[in-house]
C-alpha positions in Angstrom: 0.0 0.0 0.0 1.3 3.5 -0.9 0.9 5.9 1.9 2.4 9.0 0.3 -0.9 10.8 0.1 -2.3 9.6 3.4 -1.1 12.5 5.5 -2.4 15.0 2.9 -5.8 13.2 2.9 -5.9 13.5 6.7 -5.1 17.2 6.4 -7.8 17.9 3.9 -10.5 16.4 6.2 -9.6 19.1 8.8 -9.1 21.8 6.2 -12.6 21.2 4.8 -14.0 21.9 8.3 -11.7 25.0 8.4 -13.2 26.4 5.2 -16.8 25.7 6.4 -16.2 27.6 9.6 -14.3 30.4 7.7 -17.1 31.1 5.3 -19.9 30.5 7.9 -18.5 32.9 10.5 -17.4 36.1 8.9 -16.9 37.7 12.3 -14.2 35.3 13.3 -12.1 35.3 10.1 -9.4 37.6 11.5 -9.1 35.3 14.5 -9.0 32.2 12.4 -6.3 33.5 10.0 -4.1 34.9 12.8 -4.1 31.6 14.8 -3.9 29.5 11.7 -0.8 31.2 10.3 0.9 31.0 13.7 0.3 27.3 14.2 0.9 26.6 10.5 4.5 27.9 10.9 4.8 26.1 14.3 3.8 22.9 12.6 6.9 23.1 10.3 9.1 23.6 13.3 7.9 21.0 15.8 7.6 18.3 13.1 11.3 18.0 13.1 11.0 16.7 16.7 7.9 14.6 16.3 9.5 12.6 13.4 12.3 11.5 15.8 10.2 9.4 18.1 6.4 9.8 17.5 5.7 9.3 13.8 7.3 9.6 10.4 4.6 10.1 7.7 5.4 10.2 4.1 4.9 13.5 2.3 4.1 14.2 -1.3 7.5 15.7 -1.8 9.3 12.7 -0.2 10.9 15.1 2.3 11.1 14.9 6.1 9.1 18.1 6.4 6.4 18.8 3.9 3.6 21.2 3.0 1.3 18.7 4.9 2.9 19.9 8.2 2.0 23.5 7.5 -1.6 22.5 6.4 -2.0 20.4 9.6 -1.0 23.3 11.9 -2.9 25.8 9.9 -6.1 23.8 9.8 -6.0 22.5 13.4 -5.1 25.9 14.8 -7.9 27.7 13.0 -10.6 25.1 13.8 -9.6 25.0 17.5 -9.6 28.8 17.7 -13.3 29.2 17.0 -15.0 25.8 17.3 -16.3 26.8 20.8 -17.7 30.0 19.5 -19.6 28.2 16.7 -20.9 25.3 18.7 -22.1 27.5 21.6 -23.1 30.4 19.5 -20.7 33.0 21.0 -18.8 35.9 19.6 -15.9 37.9 20.8 -16.3 41.5 22.0 -13.0 43.4 22.0 -12.7 46.9 23.5 -10.8 49.5 21.5 -7.4 50.1 23.0 -4.6 52.7 22.6 -1.2 51.7 21.3 0.3 51.2 24.8 -2.5 48.7 25.6 -2.1 46.9 22.3 1.7 46.6 22.9 1.0 45.1 26.3 -1.4 42.6 24.8 1.1 41.6 22.2 3.8 41.2 24.8 1.6 39.0 26.9 0.8 36.9 23.8 4.5 36.5 23.0 5.2 35.4 26.5 2.6 32.7 26.5 3.8 31.4 23.1 7.4 31.6 24.1 6.6 29.7 27.3 5.1 26.9 25.3 8.0 26.7 22.9 10.6 26.8 25.7 8.9 24.1 27.7 8.6 21.9 24.6 12.1 22.3 23.4 13.6 22.2 26.9 11.8 19.1 28.1 12.8 17.3 24.9 16.4 18.4 24.4 17.5 19.1 28.0 15.4 16.7 30.0 15.4 14.1 27.2 11.6 13.4 27.5 9.7 11.7 24.7 8.0 14.3 22.4 4.6 13.1 23.7 5.5 14.0 27.3 7.2 17.2 26.1 3.9 18.1 24.4 1.9 17.5 27.6 4.1 19.8 29.6 4.3 22.4 26.9 0.5 22.6 26.4 -0.6 22.1 30.0 1.4 24.8 31.8 0.5 27.7 29.5 -3.1 26.6 29.5 -3.2 26.7 33.3 -1.7 30.2 33.2 -4.6 31.3 30.9 -7.0 29.6 33.3 -5.5 31.4 36.3 -5.5 34.8 34.6 -8.9 34.4 32.8 -11.2 32.1 34.7 -14.0 33.0 32.3 -12.1 31.2 29.6 -11.9 27.8 31.3 -15.1 26.5 29.8 -14.0 27.7 26.3 -10.7 25.9 26.8 -12.1 22.5 28.0 -14.9 22.5 25.4 -12.5 23.4 22.6 -10.2 20.6 23.7 -13.0 18.0 23.7 -14.6 19.1 20.4 -11.2 19.2 18.6 -10.4 15.7 20.1 -13.6 14.3 18.7 -13.1 16.1 15.3 -9.6 14.7 15.1 -10.8 11.2 14.6 -11.6 12.2 11.0 -7.9 12.9 10.5 -7.1 9.2 11.1 -10.3 7.4 10.0 -10.6 8.9 6.5 -7.0 8.1 5.4 -7.3 4.6 7.0 -10.4 3.9 5.0 -8.7 5.0 1.7 -5.2 3.7 2.6 -5.6 0.9 5.2 -2.7 0.4 7.5 -1.5 4.1 7.5 -1.3 4.5 11.3 0.7 1.3 11.8 3.0 2.3 8.9 3.6 5.9 10.0 3.6 5.9 13.8 6.4 4.7 16.1 4.0 2.4 17.9 6.8 0.8 19.8 7.5 4.2 21.4 3.9 4.8 22.4 1.5 3.0 24.7 0.2 0.8 21.9 -3.4 1.6 22.8 -5.3 2.5 19.7 -9.0 3.6 19.7 -10.9 3.6 16.4 -7.6 3.8 14.5 -6.3 6.6 16.7 -3.3 6.1 19.1 -4.1 7.2 22.6 -1.3 9.7 22.7 -2.8 11.5 19.7 -6.2 11.7 21.3 -4.6 13.3 24.4 -2.5 15.6 22.1 -5.5 16.9 20.3 -7.4 17.6 23.5 -4.5 19.5 25.0 -3.9 21.4 21.8 -7.6 22.4 21.6 -7.6 23.4 25.3 -4.7 25.7 24.7 -5.6 27.1 21.3 -9.3 27.5 22.0 -9.1 30.5 24.3 -5.8 31.8 23.0 -7.1 34.7 20.8 -9.5 35.8 23.5 -6.6 35.8 26.0 -4.4 37.7 23.5 -7.0 40.4 22.7 -8.4 40.5 26.3 -11.8 40.0 24.7 -15.0 38.9 26.4 -17.2 36.1 25.0 -20.9 37.1 24.7 -23.9 35.4 23.1 -24.0 35.7 19.3 -27.3 37.5 19.3 -26.1 40.3 21.6 
């Protein structure tokens, strides 16, 4: 079985959801694009690490890092950023701010992103943790910081994590239906727990939940916005 297009097929399942949300919710397009671009670029960076001990998917260019990695981060980031708003019919209300306040917002955002990156790289390269455990640390601590500073975003965070986790099953199931055996071929199963649920390794289920829990409230935290009912 040729698995060269399996990763791309998985990406496209999430990207289709991204496009539906993007065209359906005109009010969240700026949020989606901002977060999508950030995590699209992040996907290219962290994939170098994930291919060491988590998985090694083939790409359409036969390179270690491919366009699939950008699409994955782009689509997952965008979907996670507004899925709570769509499901629970919320919108973001942001107060106008002067330049000093905007600069403060951007600094706080850079701090939370830098914290995530430092924790991930530090736990992997310095503490020599598996990339799965490095991801747990990197996502959990910044998420708890957001919860501590913005208790009103806890529900957004947990719900986003759960919804993204459920949605992520499509990323695995669709390629498995078209190219059976993809997961066993592309994942370092021997480095993981070996527990697979509906074609999805347990570690990936946890990863998607934690990613959603962090990304879901991230833009609201960044812009210091308040979530209100869509009709208001």
